[in-house]
C-alpha positions as CSV (number, residue, x, y, z in Angstrom):
1,M,-12.8,0.3,-19.5
2,S,-13.3,-2.6,-17.1
3,D,-14.2,-2.1,-13.5
4,D,-10.7,-3.2,-12.5
5,T,-9.1,-0.9,-14.7
6,F,-11.3,2.0,-13.4
7,Y,-10.6,1.2,-9.7
8,E,-6.9,1.2,-10.5
9,F,-7.2,4.5,-12.4
10,K,-9.3,6.1,-9.7
11,I,-6.6,5.0,-7.0
12,L,-4.0,6.5,-9.0
13,T,-5.8,9.8,-9.9
14,E,-6.7,10.1,-6.1
15,K,-3.2,9.6,-5.2
16,I,-2.0,12.1,-7.6
17,A,-4.5,14.7,-6.4
18,D,-3.6,13.9,-2.7
19,F,0.1,14.4,-3.3
20,K,-0.6,17.7,-5.0
21,D,-2.6,19.0,-2.3
22,R,-0.4,17.8,0.6
23,N,2.4,19.5,-0.8
24,N,0.5,22.5,-2.2
25,L,1.7,22.1,-5.6
26,T,0.2,24.0,-8.5
27,Y,-0.5,22.1,-11.7
28,Q,2.5,24.1,-13.1
29,E,4.8,22.9,-10.4
30,F,3.5,19.3,-10.7
31,G,3.9,19.3,-14.3
32,D,7.5,20.7,-14.3
33,A,8.4,17.8,-12.0
34,T,7.0,15.3,-13.9
35,G,7.9,16.4,-17.3
36,V,4.3,17.1,-18.5
37,N,2.2,20.3,-19.0
38,K,-0.2,21.5,-16.4
39,S,-3.3,20.8,-18.4
40,H,-2.0,17.1,-18.7
41,I,-1.9,16.8,-14.9
42,H,-5.4,18.4,-14.8
43,R,-7.1,16.0,-17.2
44,V,-5.3,13.0,-15.5
45,I,-6.6,14.0,-12.0
46,N,-10.1,14.4,-13.5
47,R,-9.8,11.1,-15.1
48,E,-10.1,12.9,-18.6
49,S,-7.0,11.5,-19.9
50,F,-4.8,8.1,-19.3
51,P,-1.3,8.7,-18.4
52,S,1.5,7.2,-20.3
53,L,3.8,4.6,-18.7
54,K,6.5,7.2,-19.1
55,F,4.6,9.7,-17.1
56,I,3.8,7.0,-14.4
57,I,7.3,6.3,-14.1
58,R,8.4,9.8,-13.6
59,L,5.4,10.3,-11.2
60,A,6.5,7.6,-9.1
61,R,10.0,8.9,-9.0
62,F,8.7,12.3,-8.2
63,M,6.6,10.9,-5.2
64,R,9.3,8.6,-4.3
65,L,7.0,5.5,-4.4
66,P,7.2,2.2,-6.3
67,V,5.4,2.2,-9.6
68,F,3.0,-0.6,-8.3
69,S,2.1,1.4,-5.2
70,L,0.4,4.0,-7.3
71,F,-2.4,1.6,-8.3
72,L,-3.0,-0.2,-4.7
73,A,-4.9,1.4,-1.7
74,S,-2.8,1.8,1.3
75,E,-4.9,-0.9,3.1
76,E,-4.5,-3.4,0.0
77,M,-0.7,-3.0,0.2
78,N,-0.6,-3.9,3.9
79,R,-3.1,-6.8,3.3
80,K,-0.7,-8.1,0.5
81,E,2.3,-7.7,2.4
82,F,0.9,-9.8,5.3
83,A,-0.4,-12.5,2.8
84,S,3.0,-12.7,1.3
85,K,4.5,-13.4,4.6
86,V,1.7,-16.0,5.4
87,K,2.7,-17.8,2.2
88,E,6.4,-17.7,3.0
89,G,5.7,-19.3,6.5
90,L,3.5,-22.1,4.9
91,K,6.2,-22.9,2.5
92,Q,8.9,-22.9,5.1
93,L,6.6,-25.4,7.1
94,E,5.6,-27.1,4.1
95,W,2.0,-26.8,4.9
96,D,-1.0,-26.1,2.6
97,V,-3.9,-23.9,3.6
98,D,-6.0,-26.8,4.8
99,E,-3.4,-27.5,7.3
100,L,-3.4,-23.9,8.3
101,G,-7.1,-23.8,8.6
102,R,-7.3,-27.1,10.8
103,R,-4.5,-25.6,13.1
104,T,-6.0,-22.0,13.4
105,N,-9.6,-23.0,13.3
106,I,-10.2,-20.5,10.4
107,P,-12.1,-21.8,7.5
108,V,-10.3,-22.4,4.4
109,L,-12.2,-20.2,2.2
110,R,-11.7,-17.3,4.6
111,L,-8.0,-18.0,4.5
112,M,-8.2,-17.9,0.7
113,D,-9.6,-14.2,0.9
114,I,-6.6,-13.3,3.3
115,F,-4.0,-14.9,0.9
116,R,-5.6,-13.1,-2.1
117,A,-5.5,-10.0,-0.1
118,T,-9.0,-9.2,-0.7
119,S,-10.0,-8.9,2.9
120,S,-8.2,-8.2,6.1
121,P,-7.8,-10.7,8.9
122,S,-9.6,-10.0,12.2
123,R,-7.5,-9.3,15.2
124,R,-8.2,-13.0,16.2
125,E,-7.5,-14.5,12.7
126,Y,-4.3,-12.3,12.6
127,A,-3.0,-13.6,16.1
128,A,-4.0,-17.1,15.3
129,I,-2.1,-17.2,12.0
130,I,0.9,-15.3,13.6
131,E,1.2,-17.9,16.6
132,T,0.5,-21.0,14.4
133,L,3.1,-20.0,11.8
134,N,5.6,-18.6,14.6
135,L,5.8,-15.5,12.0
136,E,7.2,-13.3,14.9
137,K,10.7,-14.6,14.0
138,N,10.3,-14.0,10.2
139,I,8.2,-10.7,10.2
140,N,9.6,-7.3,10.8
141,F,6.6,-6.2,12.8
142,L,8.3,-2.8,13.5
143,E,8.8,-2.0,9.7
144,I,5.0,-3.1,9.1
145,K,3.7,-0.8,12.0
146,L,6.0,2.1,10.6
147,N,4.6,1.7,7.3
148,L,0.9,1.6,8.6
149,M,1.9,4.9,10.7
150,E,3.0,6.5,7.5
151,D,-0.2,5.5,5.5
152,I,-2.1,7.0,8.3
153,L,-0.2,10.3,8.3
154,R,-0.7,10.5,4.6
155,D,-4.5,9.7,5.5
156,L,-4.3,12.8,7.7
157,N,-3.2,14.9,4.7
158,L,0.2,15.8,6.2
159,K,2.9,17.1,3.7
160,D,5.6,14.9,3.0
161,E,8.1,16.8,4.7
162,Q,6.0,16.6,7.8
163,I,5.6,13.1,7.5
164,E,9.3,12.6,6.8
165,N,10.1,14.6,10.2
166,V,7.6,12.4,12.1
167,M,9.0,9.2,10.9
168,K,12.7,10.3,11.6
169,Y,11.7,11.0,15.1
170,V,9.8,7.9,15.5
171,E,12.5,5.8,14.2
172,D,15.2,7.7,16.2
173,N,13.4,7.2,19.4
174,I,12.3,3.7,19.2
175,G,13.6,1.2,21.9
């Protein structure tokens, strides 16, 4: 198994285990909800068995997540979302990475790391990129902040119902 495959498999198994624990599900309940037996869930969580594509699709539906997100760490998803918005901004302005580097004083190699979503921008870099590309008009910062808040609540091991209640309260009472 390659390092990348193992890393993605580890993220998947950790997400399954976290979801199971957060929602106080038994292996039997989890298996019933995803169409597999409880021993299969146990083997997948303990990295003794690879899940099938069919199981992964059922799992994503049950967890109410897009399939790809099962294989990405939360921070990585936020980095990819930001990188995507920056690429859109560059395309609209018809700039390349070199031009953004000149205008923000961020080294091109550092910008490439940010674009590949292999590292997060610092606050200064984030602010410089946002200002230079005038992304405030194009990015729904509220949505990004709400997604981040939801990730934090999940990291705190709140149950899905608790997370939904908190998110609904916040969305209903914003501004």
